[in-house]
GUKE-665292 format. One line per field, with one value per atom (N, C-alpha, C, O): residue in three letters; x, y, z. Coordinates in pm, 1 decimal. Layout:
BEGIN
type <- c(ALA,...)
c1 <- c(X,...)
c2 <- c(Y,...)
c3 <- c(Z,...)
This chain:
BEGIN
type <- c(MET,MET,MET,MET,ASP,ASP,ASP,ASP,ASN,ASN,ASN,ASN,THR,THR,THR,THR,TRP,TRP,TRP,TRP,PHE,PHE,PHE,PHE,ASP,ASP,ASP,ASP,ARG,ARG,ARG,ARG,LEU,LEU,LEU,LEU,ILE,ILE,ILE,ILE,GLU,GLU,GLU,GLU,ALA,ALA,ALA,ALA,ILE,ILE,ILE,ILE,LYS,LYS,LYS,LYS,ALA,ALA,ALA,ALA,ASP,ASP,ASP,ASP,GLY,GLY,GLY,GLY,ARG,ARG,ARG,ARG,ASP,ASP,ASP,ASP,MET,MET,MET,MET,ARG,ARG,ARG,ARG,THR,THR,THR,THR,ILE,ILE,ILE,ILE,SER,SER,SER,SER,LEU,LEU,LEU,LEU,ALA,ALA,ALA,ALA,ALA,ALA,ALA,ALA,LYS,LYS,LYS,LYS,CYS,CYS,CYS,CYS,GLY,GLY,GLY,GLY,PRO,PRO,PRO,PRO,ASN,ASN,ASN,ASN,TYR,TYR,TYR,TYR,VAL,VAL,VAL,VAL,GLN,GLN,GLN,GLN,GLN,GLN,GLN,GLN,MET,MET,MET,MET,ILE,ILE,ILE,ILE,LYS,LYS,LYS,LYS,ASP,ASP,ASP,ASP,ASN,ASN,ASN,ASN,LYS,LYS,LYS,LYS,HIS,HIS,HIS,HIS,PRO,PRO,PRO,PRO,GLY,GLY,GLY,GLY,ILE,ILE,ILE,ILE,ASP,ASP,ASP,ASP,ARG,ARG,ARG,ARG,PHE,PHE,PHE,PHE,ILE,ILE,ILE,ILE,ARG,ARG,ARG,ARG,ILE,ILE,ILE,ILE,VAL,VAL,VAL,VAL,ASN,ASN,ASN,ASN,VAL,VAL,VAL,VAL,LEU,LEU,LEU,LEU,GLY,GLY,GLY,GLY,ALA,ALA,ALA,ALA,SER,SER,SER,SER,LYS,LYS,LYS,LYS,ALA,ALA,ALA,ALA,PHE,PHE,PHE,PHE,HIS,HIS,HIS,HIS,ILE,ILE,ILE,ILE,LEU,LEU,LEU,LEU,THR,THR,THR,THR,GLY,GLY,GLY,GLY,GLN,GLN,GLN,GLN,ALA,ALA,ALA,ALA,LEU,LEU,LEU,LEU,SER,SER,SER,SER,ASP,ASP,ASP,ASP,ALA,ALA,ALA,ALA,ASP,ASP,ASP,ASP,LEU,LEU,LEU,LEU,GLU,GLU,GLU,GLU,PHE,PHE,PHE,PHE,LEU,LEU,LEU,LEU,ALA,ALA,ALA,ALA,THR,THR,THR,THR,ALA,ALA,ALA,ALA,SER,SER,SER,SER,GLN,GLN,GLN,GLN,LEU,LEU,LEU,LEU,ASP,ASP,ASP,ASP,GLU,GLU,GLU,GLU,GLU,GLU,GLU,GLU,THR,THR,THR,THR,LYS,LYS,LYS,LYS,LYS,LYS,LYS,LYS,GLN,GLN,GLN,GLN,ALA,ALA,ALA,ALA,VAL,VAL,VAL,VAL,SER,SER,SER,SER,LEU,LEU,LEU,LEU,PHE,PHE,PHE,PHE,ARG,ARG,ARG,ARG,THR,THR,THR,THR,ILE,ILE,ILE,ILE,LEU,LEU,LEU,LEU,GLU,GLU,GLU,GLU,LYS,LYS,LYS,LYS,GLN,GLN,GLN,GLN,GLU,GLU,GLU,GLU,SER,SER,SER,SER,GLN,GLN,GLN,GLN,ALA,ALA,ALA,ALA,GLN,GLN,GLN,GLN,SER,SER,SER,SER,LEU,LEU,LEU,LEU,ASP,ASP,ASP,ASP,SER,SER,SER,SER,GLU,GLU,GLU,GLU,ASP,ASP,ASP,ASP)
c1 <- c(297.0,303.9,449.1,534.1,475.6,609.8,642.2,756.3,545.0,556.8,587.8,673.5,515.4,521.0,427.0,355.8,426.4,335.8,191.0,111.0,157.8,20.0,-11.4,-120.8,83.5,64.9,45.3,-40.6,126.6,113.7,-19.2,-77.2,-67.2,-197.7,-307.2,-393.1,-304.5,-404.9,-395.9,-498.1,-274.0,-256.5,-314.7,-381.8,-289.0,-339.3,-491.2,-554.2,-549.4,-696.0,-753.8,-849.0,-697.2,-748.8,-728.2,-807.5,-622.0,-593.0,-663.3,-656.0,-730.0,-787.2,-896.2,-907.4,-974.5,-1084.3,-1218.3,-1323.1,-1215.5,-1338.2,-1355.0,-1257.3,-1478.5,-1498.0,-1460.8,-1448.6,-1443.2,-1396.9,-1494.7,-1453.5,-1622.0,-1724.2,-1709.5,-1717.3,-1688.4,-1672.6,-1550.7,-1556.4,-1440.8,-1319.7,-1344.8,-1305.8,-1409.6,-1442.3,-1524.5,-1494.6,-1627.3,-1715.2,-1642.2,-1658.6,-1561.9,-1486.9,-1388.0,-1360.9,-1333.6,-1239.3,-1310.0,-1245.1,-1441.9,-1523.0,-1487.4,-1471.5,-1475.6,-1441.0,-1556.8,-1540.1,-1671.3,-1782.9,-1787.1,-1683.5,-1904.5,-1922.0,-1842.2,-1805.9,-1813.7,-1745.8,-1605.8,-1545.0,-1554.5,-1426.4,-1313.0,-1242.4,-1294.9,-1182.9,-1196.1,-1097.3,-1315.2,-1336.5,-1300.2,-1231.2,-1345.8,-1316.5,-1168.2,-1110.7,-1106.4,-963.9,-882.8,-792.0,-917.8,-846.3,-879.8,-790.8,-1007.3,-1050.5,-986.0,-940.6,-982.2,-928.3,-777.7,-717.5,-716.7,-573.6,-536.4,-436.2,-620.7,-604.6,-553.6,-614.2,-442.3,-384.6,-473.5,-522.4,-494.2,-576.3,-498.9,-375.8,-571.9,-509.2,-459.5,-499.5,-373.6,-311.9,-414.5,-398.8,-518.1,-617.9,-691.1,-712.1,-729.6,-798.1,-700.7,-737.2,-578.9,-477.2,-459.9,-458.9,-446.5,-428.2,-547.8,-531.1,-667.8,-787.5,-794.3,-832.9,-756.9,-762.0,-659.6,-693.1,-534.7,-433.4,-463.4,-429.6,-526.5,-567.4,-669.9,-667.5,-759.3,-858.6,-790.0,-830.6,-687.2,-617.5,-531.4,-505.2,-487.6,-409.9,-264.2,-211.3,-200.6,-64.4,38.6,124.0,32.2,133.4,118.5,218.5,-3.8,-26.0,20.1,80.4,-7.9,34.8,186.9,240.2,256.0,402.5,451.8,542.9,391.9,431.8,402.6,485.6,288.2,251.8,353.2,397.8,389.1,478.8,624.6,695.5,669.9,812.9,848.1,962.3,751.8,780.6,830.8,855.8,845.5,892.0,771.4,690.3,762.0,650.7,686.3,787.6,603.9,617.9,484.5,378.0,492.6,370.0,329.1,405.1,210.0,165.7,258.2,284.3,307.8,400.8,532.7,590.0,580.5,701.9,682.7,769.6,568.3,540.9,528.4,572.3,468.4,458.3,597.4,626.4,682.4,820.3,893.1,959.4,880.7,945.8,892.8,969.8,762.8,703.6,754.8,782.4,767.3,818.3,965.2,1006.4,1043.9,1187.5,1213.9,1311.4,1129.1,1150.5,1136.2,1180.1,1076.0,1057.2,1178.1,1184.0,1273.8,1392.6,1485.9,1485.3,1566.4,1667.1,1778.6,1789.2,1860.1,1959.4,2058.5,2091.8,2105.1,2202.3,2138.1,2200.4,2016.4,1947.4,1921.5,1929.4,1890.5,1872.8,2001.5,1996.7,2116.7,2245.2,2268.4,2313.5,2237.7,2253.8,2160.3,2199.1,2037.6,1940.1,1985.3,1974.8,2035.1,2084.0,2198.6,2203.6,2289.0,2401.3,2350.7,2398.6,2254.8,2196.4,2132.7,2154.4,2054.3,1987.3,2086.3,2065.2,2193.0,2296.5,2361.6,2389.3,2385.7,2443.8,2348.9,2391.9,2222.6,2122.5,2118.6,2115.6,2118.8,2116.5,2240.7,2231.3,2355.9,2479.8,2473.2,2516.8,2418.5,2404.0,2307.3,2332.3,2196.2,2099.8,2163.8,2147.1,2236.9,2302.2,2405.8,2418.1,2480.3,2581.4,2516.3,2565.9,2405.7,2333.5,2277.1,2281.5,2224.7,2168.9,2278.4,2256.7,2394.6,2506.6,2554.0,2589.9,2553.5,2592.5,2495.3,2536.9,2366.4,2266.1,2281.0,2266.3,2310.0,2327.1,2449.3,2446.5,2555.2,2676.9,2661.7,2735.2,2565.6,2541.0,2466.2,2472.0,2394.9,2314.9,2396.8,2343.7)
c2 <- c(63.5,168.6,196.7,107.7,321.3,362.1,326.7,342.3,280.0,244.8,366.8,363.1,474.0,592.5,571.6,471.3,666.1,653.7,643.9,570.4,718.2,715.0,578.6,525.5,522.6,387.7,285.9,198.3,298.5,205.7,225.0,128.6,348.5,374.7,304.0,238.1,317.5,252.1,99.8,32.1,46.6,-98.5,-144.8,-247.8,-68.6,-105.5,-101.8,-188.5,-2.4,7.8,-112.6,-174.7,-145.3,-257.0,-391.3,-483.4,-403.2,-529.5,-542.0,-646.7,-438.3,-432.8,-536.5,-587.0,-567.9,-662.2,-593.7,-654.0,-468.7,-390.2,-313.8,-284.3,-282.4,-204.6,-58.7,-14.7,14.3,152.9,241.5,332.9,215.2,293.0,276.2,373.7,153.1,125.5,197.8,255.5,194.5,264.2,414.2,480.9,467.4,611.1,652.9,753.1,576.6,610.2,597.0,680.4,491.9,473.3,587.5,625.5,642.7,754.4,889.3,993.7,886.8,1010.1,1105.4,1226.1,1045.9,1123.9,1137.4,1197.5,1085.1,1082.8,948.8,884.0,905.5,768.3,732.3,615.8,825.9,793.3,852.4,848.5,906.8,977.0,887.5,924.2,771.1,683.9,638.8,638.4,601.3,558.8,672.4,649.1,793.5,907.3,943.2,978.8,934.3,962.9,871.8,916.5,743.3,646.8,667.8,669.7,683.4,701.5,823.9,818.5,934.7,1060.2,1074.0,1173.4,973.8,976.5,1105.6,1170.5,1140.5,1265.4,1236.8,1160.0,1299.1,1279.4,1343.2,1454.7,1272.6,1329.5,1438.1,1438.3,1529.1,1624.6,1551.4,1437.8,1615.0,1548.3,1500.8,1392.6,1578.6,1536.8,1410.8,1320.0,1404.6,1284.2,1167.2,1053.2,1194.2,1089.3,1023.1,900.5,1103.9,1050.5,966.8,859.6,1014.2,937.8,805.5,703.4,806.8,682.8,582.7,466.0,625.5,529.3,480.4,367.1,563.8,516.3,404.7,309.7,415.6,310.6,182.6,72.2,197.9,82.0,10.9,-108.6,81.8,20.7,63.5,110.9,45.4,94.6,31.2,101.5,-100.1,-164.1,-118.5,-99.6,-100.8,-50.5,94.0,132.4,174.4,314.8,324.0,404.9,241.3,241.0,205.8,270.2,103.8,62.7,172.1,199.7,233.2,339.8,453.8,505.6,492.4,606.2,575.2,660.8,455.2,425.1,329.2,326.5,251.1,147.7,18.7,-79.4,18.3,-99.6,-172.4,-112.8,-300.0,-379.0,-433.2,-501.3,-403.2,-455.8,-513.7,-462.7,-620.0,-678.8,-602.9,-521.2,-630.3,-570.0,-612.3,-534.0,-736.8,-784.3,-706.2,-673.6,-676.3,-595.3,-457.5,-408.5,-395.8,-263.8,-267.4,-175.2,-373.9,-387.5,-401.1,-343.4,-478.4,-496.0,-361.6,-328.1,-285.1,-154.0,-58.3,14.4,-58.8,28.7,-7.0,81.4,-135.1,-178.9,-142.5,-89.2,-170.6,-141.5,8.3,48.5,90.0,234.6,289.6,401.2,213.4,257.6,226.7,270.6,151.8,117.4,237.6,325.9,239.6,345.9,316.8,205.2,416.6,406.4,291.9,221.0,272.8,165.2,28.4,-60.8,12.0,-115.7,-140.5,-254.9,-36.0,-50.7,-103.4,-193.0,-48.0,-93.8,-240.3,-317.0,-279.7,-418.6,-510.0,-619.6,-464.7,-544.4,-561.8,-671.4,-456.1,-465.1,-565.4,-647.8,-559.1,-654.0,-797.6,-887.3,-818.8,-952.1,-1001.7,-1116.2,-917.0,-959.2,-985.8,-1076.8,-908.7,-935.6,-1071.3,-1145.1,-1103.5,-1233.7,-1346.4,-1446.9,-1329.8,-1430.2,-1447.6,-1560.1,-1336.1,-1343.4,-1411.9,-1492.2,-1381.0,-1445.4,-1596.5,-1672.9,-1639.8,-1783.3,-1847.8,-1957.8,-1778.9,-1831.9,-1845.3,-1947.0,-1742.8,-1746.6,-1857.1,-1925.5,-1875.1,-1980.9,-2118.3,-2206.6,-2136.4,-2264.0,-2289.0,-2401.7,-2186.0,-2200.4,-2236.4,-2319.2,-2175.7,-2207.1,-2351.2,-2420.2,-2395.4,-2534.2,-2632.1,-2733.4,-2601.7,-2687.8,-2688.5,-2792.9,-2572.7,-2562.7,-2641.0,-2702.4,-2639.7,-2710.1,-2861.1,-2936.1,-2906.6,-3050.1,-3105.0,-3225.0,-3018.1,-3064.0,-3091.6,-3130.9)
c3 <- c(-3454.5,-3355.0,-3317.8,-3321.2,-3282.4,-3244.1,-3099.7,-3056.2,-3026.5,-2885.6,-2798.5,-2710.3,-2826.5,-2741.2,-2623.6,-2617.8,-2529.5,-2415.0,-2462.7,-2404.9,-2568.0,-2618.7,-2680.3,-2661.3,-2753.5,-2808.6,-2696.9,-2705.9,-2590.7,-2478.2,-2405.2,-2355.3,-2399.0,-2338.8,-2416.9,-2358.3,-2547.4,-2632.0,-2617.6,-2605.8,-2618.4,-2601.1,-2468.0,-2461.5,-2362.0,-2228.9,-2224.6,-2164.2,-2287.9,-2292.3,-2366.4,-2319.2,-2481.4,-2561.4,-2492.8,-2511.9,-2412.8,-2344.6,-2210.0,-2145.6,-2168.1,-2033.5,-2007.4,-1895.7,-2106.2,-2085.3,-2066.6,-2089.6,-2025.2,-2016.6,-2147.3,-2216.1,-2180.5,-2303.0,-2277.3,-2163.0,-2386.4,-2377.7,-2301.8,-2230.4,-2316.8,-2246.6,-2095.4,-2020.6,-2051.4,-1908.6,-1852.8,-1744.3,-1927.2,-1883.4,-1878.7,-1782.8,-1981.3,-1984.8,-1864.6,-1799.7,-1835.5,-1723.1,-1589.3,-1500.3,-1576.0,-1451.7,-1429.3,-1315.3,-1539.8,-1531.2,-1523.6,-1517.0,-1524.4,-1519.2,-1633.3,-1614.6,-1752.6,-1872.4,-1969.0,-2075.1,-1937.4,-2030.7,-2100.4,-2115.2,-2143.7,-2192.7,-2317.5,-2333.8,-2405.0,-2530.5,-2541.7,-2648.7,-2432.2,-2439.6,-2489.6,-2583.6,-2428.2,-2465.1,-2610.1,-2683.5,-2651.9,-2790.6,-2887.4,-2986.7,-2859.4,-2947.0,-2943.8,-3046.8,-2827.0,-2813.6,-2906.1,-2976.2,-2904.4,-2987.8,-3134.7,-3219.7,-3163.9,-3302.7,-3366.5,-3480.8,-3291.9,-3344.6,-3321.6,-3362.3,-3256.1,-3226.8,-3152.1,-3182.1,-3053.8,-2979.8,-2838.9,-2764.3,-2803.7,-2671.0,-2564.9,-2583.2,-2454.4,-2347.9,-2272.7,-2271.3,-2211.1,-2121.1,-1997.4,-1972.0,-1921.5,-1806.8,-1704.8,-1648.1,-1680.4,-1581.6,-1625.9,-1545.6,-1751.2,-1801.1,-1812.1,-1783.1,-1853.1,-1860.9,-1724.9,-1714.3,-1622.3,-1486.5,-1444.6,-1386.3,-1473.3,-1435.8,-1511.1,-1454.1,-1639.4,-1718.5,-1667.9,-1648.1,-1646.2,-1600.4,-1459.5,-1425.2,-1377.1,-1244.6,-1256.1,-1177.9,-1352.4,-1376.4,-1426.1,-1390.1,-1507.9,-1563.8,-1459.2,-1472.3,-1357.0,-1249.8,-1250.1,-1350.6,-1134.5,-1112.8,-1205.3,-1259.2,-1224.7,-1310.2,-1454.9,-1524.2,-1500.9,-1637.8,-1648.9,-1749.2,-1546.6,-1547.1,-1556.5,-1632.5,-1479.6,-1483.0,-1622.5,-1674.4,-1683.5,-1818.3,-1920.2,-2006.9,-1910.9,-2004.8,-1995.6,-2098.0,-1875.0,-1856.2,-1888.5,-1941.4,-1857.7,-1870.2,-1982.9,-2028.8,-2027.5,-2125.8,-2062.3,-2132.4,-1930.5,-1857.5,-1796.8,-1725.9,-1825.6,-1773.2,-1635.5,-1619.2,-1537.7,-1402.6,-1359.1,-1393.9,-1283.3,-1229.3,-1103.6,-1051.7,-1056.0,-930.0,-815.8,-724.5,-821.0,-717.9,-723.5,-619.5,-844.5,-859.2,-796.3,-724.2,-824.4,-768.6,-616.4,-547.6,-564.6,-419.2,-357.6,-252.8,-424.7,-378.6,-376.5,-278.4,-484.4,-491.7,-385.1,-322.4,-365.1,-263.8,-124.6,-43.5,-97.6,31.8,46.1,149.1,-56.0,-51.5,-38.4,25.0,-96.9,-91.3,50.6,78.3,139.0,277.1,365.4,480.3,312.2,389.8,400.1,314.3,507.2,517.1,415.2,364.2,386.8,279.0,301.1,206.1,421.4,448.2,426.1,368.6,470.5,451.3,303.3,258.5,225.7,81.2,17.5,-66.8,57.4,2.3,35.4,-49.7,158.5,199.7,121.3,81.0,100.2,25.2,-119.2,-174.2,-180.9,-318.8,-325.8,-417.2,-231.8,-227.9,-214.9,-284.3,-126.7,-109.3,-238.3,-278.0,-304.1,-427.0,-539.2,-619.4,-546.4,-648.2,-624.2,-718.7,-498.6,-464.4,-505.0,-561.7,-476.4,-513.8,-665.1,-714.9,-738.5,-885.4,-940.6,-1033.4,-884.7,-929.4,-909.2,-995.3,-795.2,-769.0,-867.3,-916.4,-896.1,-993.2,-1130.5,-1197.9,-1171.6,-1302.8,-1308.9,-1410.5,-1201.1,-1195.6,-1204.3,-1274.3,-1133.5,-1138.4,-1277.3,-1326.7,-1340.2,-1474.2,-1573.7,-1662.2,-1560.3,-1649.5,-1628.3,-1723.7,-1503.1,-1474.4,-1539.8,-1595.9,-1532.5,-1594.6,-1746.4,-1809.9,-1804.2,-1948.7,-1994.9,-2101.6,-1916.9,-1957.3,-1945.5,-2009.8,-1862.6,-1849.3,-1968.5,-1995.2,-2042.1,-2156.4,-2275.1,-2379.0)
């Protein structure tokens, strides 16, 4: 696969744990829509795409659209951080960079001891 949004959509559907019929019905696309979409390699229209990714969940939707994998906790963190005012966001970014630098420094110290 080329790892396009459509490839990631198919991967997410196959990795979901529910069968394609269940996903189709939950997305209100008809019982065989997802199976036929994959079989025929046919891209869904935007309305069906949105319903399918909503069924798959927010973290899967983000990955399908961007190619970046985030956990539900990552998305919750981003949603919370997005509510901060601009100055507080800058302060938070500075704090997290400091924390990361300390972690990296500690990891390098441990590596040099080996």
